[in-house]
C-alpha positions in Angstrom: 0.0 0.0 0.0 1.2 3.5 -0.8 1.9 5.3 2.4 0.1 8.3 1.0 -3.1 6.1 0.8 -2.9 5.2 4.5 -5.8 6.6 6.4 -5.2 8.7 9.5 -7.0 8.2 12.8 -9.5 11.0 11.9 -10.4 9.2 8.7 -10.6 5.8 10.3 -12.8 7.2 13.1 -15.1 8.8 10.5 -16.7 5.5 9.6 -17.3 4.7 13.3 -18.8 8.1 13.9 -21.1 7.8 10.9 -22.4 4.4 12.2 -23.1 6.0 15.6 -24.9 8.9 14.1 -27.0 6.6 11.9 -28.0 4.6 15.0 -28.8 7.8 17.0 -30.9 9.3 14.1 -32.9 6.0 13.9 -33.6 6.3 17.6 -34.5 10.0 17.5 -36.6 9.8 14.3 -38.6 6.9 15.5 -42.0 8.5 16.2 -42.9 6.3 19.2 -42.5 7.7 22.7 -39.1 7.4 24.4 -38.9 6.5 28.1 -35.4 7.2 29.7 -35.0 5.5 33.0 -32.1 6.2 35.4 -30.4 2.9 36.1 -27.4 3.8 38.2 -26.9 2.5 41.7 -29.1 5.3 43.3 -31.9 4.5 40.9 -31.7 0.8 41.3 -31.6 1.1 45.1 -34.8 3.2 44.9 -36.6 0.7 42.8 -35.7 1.5 39.1 -35.6 -2.1 38.1 -39.2 -2.6 39.3 -40.2 0.7 37.6 -38.7 -0.5 34.3 -40.5 -3.8 34.6 -43.8 -2.0 35.3 -43.3 0.2 32.1 -42.6 -2.9 30.0 -45.7 -4.8 31.3 -48.0 -1.8 31.0 -46.9 -1.1 27.4 -47.5 -4.7 26.5 -50.9 -4.9 28.2 -52.1 -1.8 26.4 -50.4 -2.6 23.1 -48.6 0.7 23.1 -45.3 0.9 21.2 -42.5 2.8 23.0 -38.8 2.6 23.4 -37.3 2.2 26.9 -33.8 3.8 27.1 -31.7 2.9 30.2 -29.5 5.8 31.2 -27.2 6.7 34.1 -27.6 9.1 37.0 -28.6 12.7 36.1 -27.6 13.9 39.6 -31.1 14.3 41.2 -30.6 11.4 43.5 -33.3 12.6 45.9 -35.8 12.2 43.1 -35.1 8.6 42.2 -36.4 6.6 40.5 -36.1 9.2 37.8 -37.9 8.9 34.4 -37.8 11.3 31.4 -40.5 10.8 28.8 -40.5 12.1 25.3 -44.0 12.1 23.8 -45.1 13.6 20.5 -46.4 17.2 21.1 -44.7 17.6 24.4 -41.3 18.6 25.5 -39.2 16.0 27.3 -40.7 15.8 30.8 -38.9 14.8 34.0 -40.8 12.7 36.5 -39.5 11.9 40.0 -40.0 9.1 42.4 -41.6 6.9 39.7 -42.9 3.8 41.5 -44.3 0.8 39.5 -47.8 2.2 40.2 -46.9 5.6 38.8 -45.3 3.9 35.8 -48.5 2.2 34.9 -50.5 5.4 35.4 -48.1 7.3 33.1 -48.5 4.7 30.4 -52.3 4.9 30.6 -52.7 8.6 31.1 -49.8 10.2 29.2 -48.8 7.7 26.5 -52.4 6.5 25.8 -54.6 9.5 26.6 -52.2 12.5 26.3 -52.5 13.7 29.9 -49.0 14.3 31.3 -50.1 14.1 34.9 -48.6 17.4 36.2 -48.9 16.2 39.8 -46.1 13.6 39.2 -43.6 15.7 37.2 -40.7 17.7 38.5 -40.2 19.8 35.5 -39.6 20.0 31.7 -36.1 19.4 30.4 -36.2 22.7 28.5 -38.1 26.0 28.7 -41.3 25.9 26.7 -44.7 27.5 26.3 -46.7 24.3 26.8 -45.9 23.8 30.5 -44.0 26.9 31.6 -45.3 26.6 35.2 -43.3 23.5 35.9 -40.0 24.7 34.5 -38.2 24.6 37.9 -34.8 23.1 37.7 -32.6 25.3 39.9 -29.7 22.9 39.4 -29.8 23.2 35.6 -29.8 27.0 36.0 -26.8 27.1 38.3 -24.8 24.2 37.1 -22.1 24.1 34.4 -21.8 20.5 33.3 -18.5 19.5 31.8 -17.7 16.1 33.2 -21.4 15.2 33.8 -22.7 16.6 30.5 -23.8 13.3 29.2 -24.6 11.5 32.5 -28.3 10.5 32.7 -28.8 11.2 29.0 -26.9 8.3 27.3 -26.9 4.6 27.7 -23.6 3.8 29.5 -23.7 0.2 28.0 -23.9 1.5 24.4 -20.7 2.9 23.1 -22.4 4.3 20.0 -24.5 6.5 22.3 -21.3 8.2 23.5 -19.7 8.4 20.0 -22.8 9.9 18.5 -22.7 12.7 21.0 -19.0 13.6 20.1 -17.3 10.8 22.2 -13.8 9.6 21.1 -13.5 12.3 18.5 -11.0 14.1 20.7 -8.9 10.9 20.9 -8.9 10.6 17.1 -7.7 14.2 16.8 -5.2 13.8 19.6 -3.5 10.9 17.8 -2.6 13.3 15.0 -1.2 15.9 17.4 2.3 16.0 18.9 2.2 14.8 22.5 4.0 17.9 23.8 1.3 20.1 22.2 -1.4 18.1 24.0 0.4 18.4 27.4 0.9 22.2 26.8 -2.8 22.5 26.2 -3.7 20.7 29.4 -1.1 22.9 31.2 -2.5 26.1 29.8 -6.0 25.0 30.8 -5.1 25.1 34.5 -6.8 21.7 35.1 -5.9 20.6 38.6 -6.2 17.1 39.9 -9.8 16.4 41.1 -8.7 13.8 43.6 -8.2 16.3 46.4 -4.6 17.5 46.2 -5.2 19.9 43.3 -1.8 19.4 41.7 -1.4 20.6 38.1 -2.5 17.8 35.7 -0.4 19.0 32.8 2.7 19.3 35.1 2.2 15.7 36.3 1.9 14.5 32.7 5.0 16.5 31.8 7.0 14.9 34.6 6.1 11.4 33.5 6.8 12.0 29.9 10.3 13.4 30.7 11.1 10.7 33.3 13.8 8.1 32.6 12.5 4.8 31.4 10.7 3.8 28.2 7.8 2.0 29.8 5.3 4.4 31.4 2.0 3.5 33.1 -1.3 5.4 33.6 -3.6 4.6 36.5 -7.1 5.9 37.1 -7.7 6.1 40.8 -11.4 5.2 41.3 -10.9 4.0 44.9 -13.6 6.3 46.3 -13.9 5.6 50.0 -15.2 8.8 51.7 -18.4 8.3 53.6 -21.2 9.9 51.6 -19.1 10.4 48.5 -20.2 8.7 45.2 -19.1 11.0 42.4 -16.5 8.7 40.8 -18.9 5.7 41.1 -21.7 7.6 39.4 -19.5 8.7 36.5 -18.2 5.3 35.9 -21.8 3.9 36.0 -23.2 6.7 33.8 -20.5 7.5 31.3 -17.4 5.2 31.5 -16.3 5.9 28.0 -15.4 9.6 28.7 -13.1 8.3 31.4 -11.5 5.8 29.1 -11.1 8.4 26.4 -9.2 10.7 28.9 -7.0 7.8 30.0 -6.1 7.0 26.3 -5.2 10.6 25.6 -3.1 10.8 28.7 -1.3 7.5 27.8 -0.6 8.8 24.2 0.7 12.2 25.5 3.0 10.6 28.1 4.3 7.7 26.1 2.5 4.9 28.1 1.3 1.7 26.6 -0.5 0.3 29.6 -3.2 1.7 31.8 -5.1 0.4 34.8 -8.5 1.5 36.3 -8.3 0.8 40.0 -11.9 0.6 41.3 -13.1 -0.9 44.6 -14.9 -4.2 44.3 -17.7 -2.7 46.5 -18.9 -0.9 43.3 -20.1 -3.9 41.3 -22.2 -1.9 38.8 -19.2 0.4 38.2 -17.0 -2.6 37.7 -19.4 -4.1 35.2 -19.8 -0.8 33.2 -16.1 -0.2 33.0 -15.4 -3.8 32.0 -18.0 -3.7 29.3 -16.8 -0.3 28.0 -13.2 -1.5 27.7 -14.4 -4.5 25.7 -16.6 -2.3 23.4 -13.8 0.2 22.8 -11.4 -2.6 21.9 -13.9 -4.1 19.5 -14.0 -0.8 17.6 -10.3 -0.3 17.5 -10.3 2.5 20.1 -8.1 0.4 22.4 -5.6 -2.3 21.8 -3.0 -2.6 18.9 -2.7 0.3 16.4 -5.6 2.4 17.7 -7.6 3.9 14.8 -4.9 2.8 12.4 -2.1 4.7 14.2 1.1 3.3 15.6 -0.2 3.9 19.2 -1.0 0.7 21.3 -2.8 0.8 24.6 -4.2 -1.9 26.8 -6.4 -0.8 29.7 -7.0 -3.3 32.6 -9.4 -3.3 35.4 -8.1 -3.9 39.0 -10.6 -4.4 41.8 -9.5 -3.1 45.2 -10.6 -4.6 48.5 -12.1 -1.4 49.9 -9.4 0.0 52.1 -9.8 3.8 52.4 -6.0 4.2 52.6 -5.7 2.8 49.1 -7.1 6.1 47.8 -3.5 7.4 48.6 -1.6 6.9 45.4 1.4 5.0 46.7 -0.7 2.7 48.8 -2.8 2.1 45.7 0.5 1.1 43.9 1.4 -1.3 46.7 -2.0 -2.8 46.4 -1.7 -3.4 42.7 1.7 -5.0 43.2 0.1 -7.5 45.5 1.4 -6.0 48.7 -0.5 -4.7 51.8 -1.9 -1.3 51.0 0.4 1.0 52.9 1.9 4.4 51.7 5.5 4.7 50.6 8.0 7.3 51.6 8.3 10.1 49.0 10.5 11.0 47.1 10.7 9.3 44.7 7.2 10.3 43.6 5.2 8.0 41.4 5.9 10.2 38.4 9.6 9.2 38.8 9.2 5.7 40.2 5.7 4.3 40.5 4.1 1.0 39.7 6.7 -1.7 39.2 9.3 1.1 39.4 8.1 2.7 36.2 7.1 6.4 35.8 3.4 6.5 36.6 0.6 9.0 36.1 -2.1 8.6 38.7 -5.2 10.8 38.2 -8.7 10.7 39.6 -11.9 9.7 37.6 -13.0 13.3 37.4 -9.6 14.5 36.2 -9.5 12.0 33.3 -13.2 12.8 32.4 -12.3 16.5 32.2 -9.6 15.9 29.6 -11.8 15.3 26.5 -13.9 18.5 26.9 -10.8 20.5 27.7 -9.0 19.5 24.5 -12.2 19.6 22.4 -13.1 23.1 23.4 -9.6 24.4 24.1 -7.7 25.8 27.2 -9.1 29.3 26.7 -12.6 28.0 27.0 -11.8 26.0 30.1 -10.0 29.0 31.7 -13.2 31.0 31.3 -15.0 28.6 33.7 -14.3 28.9 37.4 -11.6 31.1 39.0 -8.1 32.2 37.9 -6.3 29.8 40.2 -9.0 27.1 40.1 -10.3 26.9 36.6 -13.2 24.6 35.6 -15.9 22.9 37.6 -16.2 21.0 40.8 -18.5 18.0 41.4 -19.9 17.4 44.8 -22.1 14.7 46.3 -24.2 16.8 48.7 -25.8 14.6 51.4 -27.0 14.9 55.0 -29.6 17.4 56.2 -30.5 18.9 52.8 -33.7 18.7 50.7 -32.3 17.8 47.4 -29.3 15.5 48.0 -27.4 14.3 45.0 -24.6 15.2 42.5 -24.0 18.8 41.5 -21.4 20.1 39.0 -20.8 23.8 39.5 -18.2 26.3 38.3 -15.3 26.8 40.8 -16.0 30.0 42.8 -19.7 29.5 43.5 -20.4 30.2 47.1 -21.4 27.5 49.6 -24.6 29.4 50.3 -25.6 29.1 46.6 -24.8 25.4 46.5 -26.6 24.4 49.7 -29.6 26.7 49.6 -30.3 27.7 46.0 -29.3 24.5 44.3 -29.9 21.8 46.9 -33.0 23.4 48.5 -31.5 24.1 52.0 -32.2 22.4 55.3 -35.5 20.5 55.5 -38.2 20.4 58.3 -37.8 24.2 59.0 -34.6 23.5 60.9 -31.6 25.8 60.9 -28.3 25.3 59.2 -25.4 24.5 61.6 -22.4 23.3 59.6 -21.1 21.7 56.5 -18.4 19.1 56.4 -16.3 19.4 53.2 -13.6 17.1 51.9 -14.7 13.8 53.4 -13.6 12.4 56.8 -10.3 14.4 56.5 -12.1 17.6 55.7 -13.2 20.4 58.0 -16.5 21.5 59.5 -17.5 25.1 58.6 -20.3 27.0 60.4 -22.8 29.4 58.9 -20.3 32.3 59.0 -18.6 30.7 56.1 -21.6 30.2 53.8 -20.3 33.0 51.6 -17.0 31.3 51.1 -16.2 30.6 47.4 -15.8 26.9 46.5 -12.3 26.5 45.2 -9.1 24.8 46.3 -7.5 27.8 48.0 -10.5 29.4 49.6 -11.6 26.2 51.3 -8.1 25.5 52.6 -7.9 29.0 54.0 -11.2 28.4 55.8 -9.8 25.3 57.5 -11.5 22.7 55.2 -10.4 21.2 51.9 -11.8 20.4 48.5 -11.0 16.7 48.9 -12.6 14.5 46.3 -15.9 16.2 46.5 -17.9 14.9 49.5 -20.1 17.4 51.3 -22.2 16.7 54.4 -24.8 19.3 55.4 -25.8 19.4 59.1 -28.7 21.0 60.8 -29.0 22.4 64.4 -29.8 19.0 65.9 -26.2 17.9 65.1 -23.7 17.5 67.9 -20.3 18.7 66.6 -18.4 16.8 69.2 -20.1 13.6 68.1 -19.4 14.5 64.4 -15.7 14.8 65.1 -15.8 11.5 67.0 -17.6 9.8 64.1 -15.0 10.9 61.5 -12.0 10.2 63.7 -13.5 6.7 64.4 -13.6 6.1 60.6 -10.1 7.3 59.9 -8.8 5.4 62.9 -10.3 2.2 61.7 -9.0 2.8 58.2 -5.4 3.6 59.2 -3.0 1.1 57.7 -1.0 1.2 61.0 2.4 2.0 59.4 2.9 5.3 61.2 3.1 5.5 64.9 1.5 9.0 65.0 -1.5 7.9 62.9 -1.9 4.4 64.4 -1.6 5.3 68.1 -2.3 9.1 67.9 -5.7 8.6 66.2 -6.6 5.9 68.8 -6.0 8.3 71.7 -7.8 11.1 69.8 -10.8 8.8 69.5 -10.6 7.8 73.2 -10.7 11.4 74.4 -13.6 12.3 72.1 -15.5 9.2 73.2 -15.1 10.2 76.8 -16.3 13.7 76.2 -19.5 12.5 74.4 -20.2 10.3 77.4 -19.9 13.1 79.9 -16.5 12.0 81.2 -14.5 14.8 79.8 -11.8 16.4 82.0 -10.2 19.8 82.3 -7.3 20.0 79.9 -8.9 17.6 77.3 -9.3 20.4 74.8 -5.7 21.5 75.0 -4.7 17.8 74.8 -6.9 17.3 71.7 -5.2 20.3 69.9 -1.7 19.2 70.8 -2.3 15.6 69.8 -3.9 16.7 66.5 -1.0 18.8 65.6 1.4 16.0 66.4 -0.5 13.6 64.2 -0.5 16.1 61.3 3.2 16.6 61.6 4.3 13.1 62.2 2.1 11.0 59.8 3.5 9.7 56.5 0.6 10.1 54.1 -2.4 12.3 53.6 -4.8 10.1 55.6 -2.9 10.7 58.8 -1.9 14.3 58.1 -5.6 15.3 57.6 -7.3 12.9 60.0 -7.5 15.5 62.8 -9.1 18.2 60.6 -12.6 17.5 61.8 -11.4 17.9 65.4 -9.4 21.0 64.8 -12.1 22.8 62.8 -14.9 21.8 65.3 -12.7 23.0 68.2 -12.1 26.2 66.3 -15.7 27.1 65.4 -17.7 25.1 68.0 -15.6 25.2 71.1 -18.5 26.2 73.3 -20.1 22.7 72.6 -17.0 21.0 73.8 -17.0 23.1 76.9 -20.7 22.3 77.6 -19.9 18.6 77.4 -17.0 18.8 79.8 -18.0 21.4 82.3 -21.8 21.1 82.3 -22.1 17.4 81.3 -24.6 18.6 78.7 -25.0 18.1 75.0 -26.4 21.3 73.5 -27.8 19.5 70.5 -29.3 16.8 72.8 -27.8 14.0 70.6 -25.2 12.3 72.9 -27.1 9.4 74.4 -25.4 9.3 77.8 -26.0 13.0 78.2 -29.7 13.0 77.2 -33.0 11.7 78.4 -36.6 11.3 77.0 -39.7 12.1 78.9 -43.4 12.6 78.1 -45.0 16.0 78.7 -48.2 15.0 80.6 -50.0 18.2 79.6 -49.7 17.3 75.9 -50.0 13.5 76.1 -53.3 12.2 74.8 -55.2 9.7 76.8 -55.6 6.4 75.0 -52.9 7.0 72.4 -50.4 4.1 72.5 -48.1 5.1 69.6 -45.0 5.4 71.8 -45.8 2.2 73.8 -46.0 0.1 70.6 -42.6 1.2 69.3 -40.5 1.1 72.5 -38.1 -1.9 72.1 -37.5 -2.3 75.8 -40.9 -1.6 77.3 -39.7 1.4 79.1 -42.9 3.4 78.5 -45.8 2.7 80.8 -49.4 4.0 81.4 -50.0 6.2 84.4 -53.0 6.2 86.6 -54.8 8.8 84.6 -54.1 6.8 81.4 -51.3 9.0 80.2 -47.8 7.8 79.5 -44.4 7.9 81.4 -40.9 6.8 80.7 -39.0 4.5 83.0 -35.5 6.1 82.9 -33.9 2.9 84.3 -35.0 0.9 81.2 -34.9 3.6 78.5 -32.1 3.0 75.9 -32.6 6.5 74.4 -33.2 5.2 70.9 -35.7 8.1 70.1 -38.3 5.8 68.5 -41.0 7.2 70.9 -40.3 10.8 69.7 -40.6 9.7 66.1 -43.8 7.8 66.7 -45.6 10.5 68.7 -48.3 12.2 66.5 -47.3 15.7 65.4 -50.5 17.2 66.8 -49.5 16.1 70.3 -45.7 16.5 70.2 -45.6 15.1 73.7 -42.2 13.4 73.7 -39.4 15.6 74.7 -35.6 15.2 74.8 -33.5 17.0 77.4 -29.8 17.4 78.4 -28.5 16.8 81.0 -30.6 13.7 81.9 -31.5 15.0 85.4 -33.8 17.7 83.8 -36.3 15.0 82.9 -39.2 15.0 85.4 -39.6 11.7 87.4 -42.8 9.9 86.8 -43.4 6.8 88.9 -44.5 3.6 87.3 -47.8 2.3 88.9 -47.2 -0.7 91.1 -48.6 -3.9 89.6 -51.7 -5.2 91.6 -52.5 -8.8 92.2 -55.8 -10.1 91.0 
């Protein structure tokens, strides 16, 4: 063959793209209704499989033709199971909490009779004149979707869905671009690692490319272990190909021929999606030997981790892949110099790799215009806890915490007040209401005492005890410590012991000073990021909520009335309704009794302080009360049993 006749990657990819567009057009031009169902973990956990089955059976029973399109998570996790229906004459309509019963009703009323059932929808997917009164998507107004642009809209198990929407086109173009030019573009974009450290992505690639050694390796760190964090899992479940495309571009730019996706085995759906995506990409020549007819070879393997939190640290992750116990290494040398199997290694987070295709497709200047000068681009957060609209949110860097928590996620439910937000996972910091106007970026959060982390965010209302929150997170990090460092292994153990004492009313004078001194020692003496940041919840809660610690120690009182040892439940006899046995029926230890005038009392010697009685008491009575310290609860004597 004449070398001049050899097709380049762009030309080879053209045929693949045409096939993808052909399939997409066939789907779009089909006049039958389309039913898009969110089938990521959050959807399945909420009943999406049953909802899908209900749609299928209802369509068959009524002899209605429609196409069911499984998609990933669109981010509105509070609304799952989520369904988007496209029906002729209507805009695409977003339905929330679609149970099997609602699914059957939608088939009958909307698809058969043309009634969209406004009472069940959350909004329209675009502004329109037909149903303007339900266009209410605060997230879509405030968000800037770069990484999650296709999540919830494409079928993650269908590679052509991704390609038809522009997927892998950036890889095809990159293969005809000098590697140095690609790295410079990533450098100029200002993209910083989304795994928490915020190190320059382009600089890391540059170091690996220039490192000694011909064999380079790329690792995608998908070992997401923060409590309440599920950004990486959702991206892998909803759009795995964008991550693979970013990995392939990185490998080409740095000279690597081997890549590994390290994902915890506790994410079975993500594991399945990534495995299938790798196979599909290989079948189309987007991975493997001579990608798209070029001289570039790349194999991507999947490695399942065992779920150790410390393996999120890059050197511990490397040890795990090599078959060793997951413990951090001393640095230097850094992985970019001597990483997996002593080869120069790029390790980036899922969100970082998923950012690469849009950065190169639109250009560094475009990316720089999003976010702030020092933190360009977007940030993805999993917002959980005491917030109305929990889920995934992708916002431009620089948006204030207040906007994210209240305007986008609906604020604190049940008319309770906002107390604090924990940012950055178990190693992050707790910030009070005074910091709600803080911009969300790497440097501003660090200055406030928190950290960006991988994107976990826990919102807390006024019923939260900050001492117990610190105890909870230290308990997590102490259990997840690999034990290699004395300061982390033993220091966190003693830190937890002091906090545990305080929450039980056994705190002593000097404990707060001891907590501060011990925390600083752990930060200074620990080897890896887990130990160095483990005391952050303690230090920030001491800094901003010191009065709560003092109340626990000096007054033996929990201001939030949440620490069991320091609280008691009692029943307000003036509000208790005669004959109502709601609290009696739910008490697991039979601590609630009936008084002589047929009202209820609590036997404090039996009460385990589970709070079930308070939850069961009808709202119109609101008779069950919680107090701290326990001696504030009035004593009500249990009637003596009489013999018949």
